[in-house]
C-alpha positions, 0 to 999 in steps of 0.5 A, spaced: 958 177 474 950 177 472 948 172 467 945 176 460 938 174 460 934 171 454 931 178 453 937 182 453 940 176 448 934 177 443 935 184 443 942 184 442 941 179 436 936 184 433 942 189 433 946 184 429 950 180 434 950 173 432 953 170 438 947 172 442 943 168 438 948 162 439 947 163 446 940 162 446 941 156 442 945 153 447 941 154 453 934 152 450 936 147 444 937 140 449 930 141 452 927 142 445 931 136 442 928 132 448 921 134 446 922 132 439 925 126 440 919 124 445 914 126 440 917 123 434 919 117 437 926 117 434 925 119 427 930 122 423 926 128 422 928 130 429 934 135 428 931 138 422 925 139 426 929 143 431 933 147 426 926 149 423 924 151 430 930 156 431 929 158 424 923 161 426 926 164 433 931 167 428 926 170 423 920 172 428 922 172 436 917 173 441 916 179 445 918 177 452 915 180 458 918 187 460 920 189 467 921 181 470 927 178 472 931 173 468 928 167 470 921 169 468 924 171 461 927 164 460 921 161 462 917 165 457 922 163 451 922 156 454 914 156 453 914 159 446 919 154 444 916 148 447 909 150 443 913 151 436 917 145 437 910 141 439 907 144 433 912 142 428 912 135 431 905 134 430 906 137 423 911 131 421 907 126 424 901 128 420 905 128 414 907 121 415 904 116 410 908 110 412 905 110 419 899 106 418 903 101 414 908 100 420 903 099 425 899 094 421 906 090 420 908 091 428 900 089 430 901 082 425 908 080 429 904 081 436 899 077 434 903 071 432 904 065 437 907 067 443 903 073 444 906 079 448 911 075 451 915 074 444 915 081 442 923 083 442 925 090 444 924 094 438 917 091 438 916 093 445 918 100 443 913 100 437 908 098 442 909 104 447 909 109 441 903 106 439 900 107 445 902 114 446 900 116 439 893 114 441 893 119 447 890 126 446 895 131 444 894 134 451 895 128 455 901 126 451 904 133 452 903 133 459 906 126 461 912 128 457 913 134 461 912 131 468 915 124 467 921 126 462 922 133 463 921 133 470 917 139 470 912 141 476 905 142 475 906 150 476 911 150 470 907 145 466 901 150 467 905 156 465 908 152 459 901 149 456 897 155 458 892 150 462 890 151 469 894 147 474 888 142 476 887 141 469 894 139 468 893 134 474 887 131 471 890 130 464 896 127 467 892 122 471 888 120 465 893 119 461 897 115 466 891 111 467 890 110 459 897 108 458 897 103 464 891 099 461 894 099 454 900 097 456 898 092 461 901 086 458 908 089 458 908 092 465 905 086 468 900 090 472 895 086 476 899 080 476 904 077 480 911 076 479 914 069 479 919 068 484 926 069 481 923 072 475 926 079 472 922 085 474 917 088 469 919 095 467 915 101 470 911 105 465 916 111 466 922 106 464 918 104 458 917 112 456 925 113 457 927 108 453 923 112 447 
C-alpha cells in the first residue's frame, strides 16, 4: 500500500482529520528536535520551541509543490520546518539575557591555573557552544546539517536556499574557524604523547552537545 504523502496529509488535516496532523508530527518531529537541541545547546526551551513550530504548521501550513512525488513533498515540508525551527531558536537565543553572565563565568574558570587541561566535561561543552555561537548563523546551520544531520550538499542547498558551491564554502570556512578556536580541546597541530588518550574529534565534540 502506497504511503500517504505530506501534501495529502496536510489536505486531510485542513479537512478536519486530526490524525493526519499527528502523522506529520511523527514524520518530522525528530529532525526538528535535533536541530533545536543543537542550536539551543540543551536548553529547557527545546521542547517548547518545537511545540511552537508545529503550532505554526497547524495554523498556517505551507503550500507544497503540486504534481510532484512524495519525496519532493516531504523535502519541501522538511525545508519549511527547518526554517521555522531555526528562526524560533534564534529568537530564544536573542532573548536570553543570562547568556553573557554564564559565558563570563566559564571564561574565568578556564583562565584559572592549569588552563584548558583543567576544564571538565561541562566546561568543554560550554567552550564548544561558545565557539559555535561565534560563527555566523549560516555557517552554524550548514555545519549542523552536514555533520550531525548527515545531509548531502544538494539537500542542504535545497533546505537553506543556497547554492551548492556556497554550502561547500560555508562548511569549509566554518570547520576551519571551529578548528582554530577549539585547538586546545582537539590538540590540533600537536603530537599525542605515547600511551596518552586520543583527543576528541571536532565531530565528536559537536555530537556531545
